[in-house]
N, C-alpha and C positions, 0 to 999 in steps of 0.2 A: 214297489211292485204292485200291480193290480191283478185281483183276481175276482172273476165273477162272483163266487159266492163263498164267504169264509162261514163256519160253523162251529159255535162256542156252547159247553155244556158247562157252564158255572155251577158247580154242584155246590153243596156244603163240604165236601169231602175233599173231591179234588176237580181242578179246572182243567176238562178236556177241550181240544179243537182239533178241529179236520177240516183241508182245502186241499183243491185239488194244485197239483203241483206242475212246473212245468212240461215235464216228462210224460202228463197224463195220468201218474200213478196218484194214490191217496196218501197225503202226507198228515202226519198226526202227532199230535204233542200231548202232555200232563204230566200239570206239577200241584203240590199241595194247597187247597184251598185257604192258604195261611194269609196274611197278610200285616205284619207286626209294624210298626213304625220303623222306618231306616234310621239307621245309626246317625246321631248327629254327627259323631265324628269317625273317623275310621283310623285303625292302626297304621303309623308311619313306618315309611319301607316296605309298602304291600308290595311293589313290584319285584324288590328285591326277595321275595320271601321264600323258601321254600314250600310252603304250604300250596297246593293245590287250588286256584282260584276257583271261586262258587260260581254256580250257574242262576246269576241274579240279578233284578233288576229293579230300579228304583223308579216306582210312578209315582207323580203327583196329581194329586186329586184335589182342585179349592186350595193349592198353597202347602199342602200337607203331603207328606213323601211318604209313601210306604214300599216295603221290599216285597217283590213277590218272585217266586220261579222255584224251580226242580230242587233247587240248595239252601231254600228257605228253612231256619230253625224248628223244626216240629217241638223243641223244647223251650223253656223259658220259665223265668220265675213266677211262681205263683199262678202257673198254667196260662199266661198271658201270651199269647200264640197269635194273637191277629185273626181269631176266628170267629165268622160271626153267623150266630144259632139264633136268627127271630125269623118270626112269620114274613116281616118286612124287608126280608133279602137284599131284592133288586133294587129296592131304596138306598140301602149303605154304599157308604165310600169304599167298602172293602171289595162290594161286588163290581163296582168300576175299575178298581185296581187290579183284579184277577181279570178281567175281560179285558181291559188295555195291554196286563202282562201278554196274555194270548196271542195278541197282535204284535206286540214286539218282538216275542221269539218266532213267531212266523218269518218275520222281515216284509209283510204286507203292510202297505202305505195307502192301497185304495182298493174299497169294495164296493161292489154293487150291489150285492144282497149280502147282509148279516144276521145269520139264523142263529136263534136264542131258544132255549127252554123255558117253559113254565110249568109250576104244579097244576094239576088239575083244578083243584080247588082255588086257586087264586090267579087263573088262565084268564078272564077279562080283564080283571086289575091291572094284572103284571102285565098285561100284550101292552097296555095303553101305556103305560110308564118307559115301556121299555123304549118302546116305537119313539117319543116323545123325546126321551134321555139320549138315545145314542144317534141318532139321524142328524149328519151333518158334518161340520169338520171339527176337529180336537185335536189337542196338544197336550199330551201328559208327561212331557219331559223329554220326548224322545224325534220331535220333529211332528209335522203334521202328518194327521191321517183321516182321510175322507171316507164316508160311509153313506152310500146313496139311499137305501132302504132298510128296513129291519123287519125280518117276519120272526114271529114268535110261534111256537108249535110246542104243544102238550108234553110233557116231558116223556111218559111210556111210548108213544109214537114214534120216535126216531129209532127206539129198538126193534118195534115192528116192522118198520121200514126195512132195516138194516136185515133181519132174520128173513123176512122176505125175499130180499135180494140175494142172499147166499144161499137159499131155498130154489132160486130159480123157477123152473116150471113147475115144480111140486109145490111151488106155493099157492091153491086157488083161491080166487075172488070172493066165493061164497063161504068158505070154511070164516069160522068164528073162534077167536082164540081172547085170550085172557093173558094183557100183559103187565105185569108187575115188576116196577122198577125199585127194587131195594137201594136205597139211597144214604149217606152219612145221617141227615137229621128229620129224613122223612119218607114215607112208602106212599109211591102215586101207583096206580093202576088204571089201565084201559079195558073195556072190552069192546071187540071190535069186531064186525062181519066183512073179511076184508080188510080194507085198510078204511071202514066208514068206521066212526067212533060212537059208540052210544051212551050218551051222557049221564043216560040215568043209573047205569050200571059201571061209570067211572068215578073214581073219586081220590081223595088222598087222606093221611093220618099221619099222627106222629108217630118216629119208630125210627127203624135204619140202623146202623151199624154205629151209632154213636150211643144209643139205650145200651147195646149189650157191651160195649167196652166200659161205660160208664158202671154199671152193674157190676161189673170185673173188677174195677179200679175199687169198690167199697169191699168186695168181697176178700181181696187180696188185702187192702188195708186191716180190716177185720185178722186177718190170719198173722200179719207181720206187725200188727201195732204201731203203724207210722201212718199218716196221711198219702194220699199219692193226687198229684196234679198231673203227672205224665199219661193222659187218655190219649194224647196224637202218639205215643210209643205202645200204647195198647192196641188201637188201632193197627199201627203199623203190622206189628207181630202177627197180629190174627190174621190181615190179609197174606202175608209171608208164609204163614205156618209156623213162625218160629218162636222161641222161647222171650220171655221177658226178663230184660235184665234189670234189676233192683236191689241196689245195696250189697254189689258182689254175686247176688244168687240168678241164675238162669233159670227163672220159672215156667214150667209147663203149663200154659195157658188151657190145655183140652179139658182137665177138670174142672175149671172154673167156667166156660162155654156150655159144659152141661147143666152145672148148678144155673145159668143164667138162662135156661130153657124155656121156663116159663112166660118169661118175656116175650121171645119169638111165638111162643103159644097163642099168648094172648092176642098179640097182632094177627098172628092167623084167624083166629076166632072172630075178630072185628072185619077181617079182609071176606069172612064166608059170608058173614052178616049180612055184607054191604052187596055183594055180588047175588047174592042166593046161588042155588044148585046150578050146575054146569052140563048137563047132558049133553047139551049140544056143539060145548066147545071141542074143538080140534087139541088145543094143548093149550096149557099154561106157560107163558114164556116169560121167564125169572132174565130178570139185568138188575144192573147196578152193584158197585161196590161192595155192600153186606148181601148180597144174594145169598152166598155159602151158607152164612150165619141164618139163614130165615128158611132156607129149602128144606132142610127136614120136617120143620113143622106146617109149613104151607103141603108139604107131601102128604101128612097126617089129616090133613085138613080137607084135603080132595082126595081120596085115596083113590078114586074110580078115572082119574082125568090125568093123562102123559102129564108130566112137567118135562119142559125144557130148560137147561141152562144153557145162554147163550153166551158165544164166542166171544173173546175181547169184550169181558163185561164192564168194562169201567167207559172204554171208547165206543160203544154199540150206539147210545144215544148222539153223539156228536157224529158218527160217522153215517148214521140215520138221517140228522138234521142235514148234511152234506147232500146227500141223494134229495131231499125235498125241496132243498133250496132250487138245487138244478133242475129238477122237475119243473118247479115253479116258474124258473126264468127263461125254459126252453117255452114253456107255454105262453108266457108271454111276448115272445119274440116271434113265435108262427102268428100269433094274435095278431102284432104290429105288421 
């Protein structure tokens, strides 16, 4: 299947993608950004098994097989889930496996413009790497895939464009907004007038949902007298507002979130120092899977600014990337 624009947000926490279906509607998908090594052998008799088939795919990168998809295991012995938390994320085979997994699950085989996101801090470096690495023909174990061009967008701009499209005429091009994308491993922010980014007041820093989850894991370990490696399970429970199951107990995470509040407060203070006063900002737009964990701290740091939590938090960047890619492609066609 050929598509004009395919947008992928390969986050540290989840991989999200969006493209225009044949019906004209936007199709989206999401799965955990986990890429453990594929099992060397599987249980015999799988086809006759009464167990439900898992939605996973084996992706081959440099002759090494990785398993990715919505049903990839989020727990593993000693926490070895295949999560890559590194500043050079886009250079890793894990990143490539997740990107190709998104393409595989969509059924797309020919992409005119692949739109990817990059952190504000590493935008220039990552943009060059991504364009060089993913333009061309690829075979990751499921047949040939062609990518004609790659566009790289600063991560929070996807959410800004998506928010602007959702508002329609109420989004004015001369309004200033601060967009804060709270991811799994880092927090990115963009200060923008309309859709014009102010590089001096935009940036990135460590933070996100993983820091809260790790702190909660240490607090529970202290109370339970047992080390905890199931960070992914804590993260999932936080996103779903569900208890964390540990050795036969359903642990309410709400008290632990309060105890981890100083982490969010520290990040909000750094953000405040980075952008300065915001008397001219129409709103602070929060997006990303970890937004709910940091919303209270950011409201306290900017008490006089309207805080908006964007709809479809996790998919906002991918949907915005799609809109940006479609706009760029339409502009090119008009020019031609």
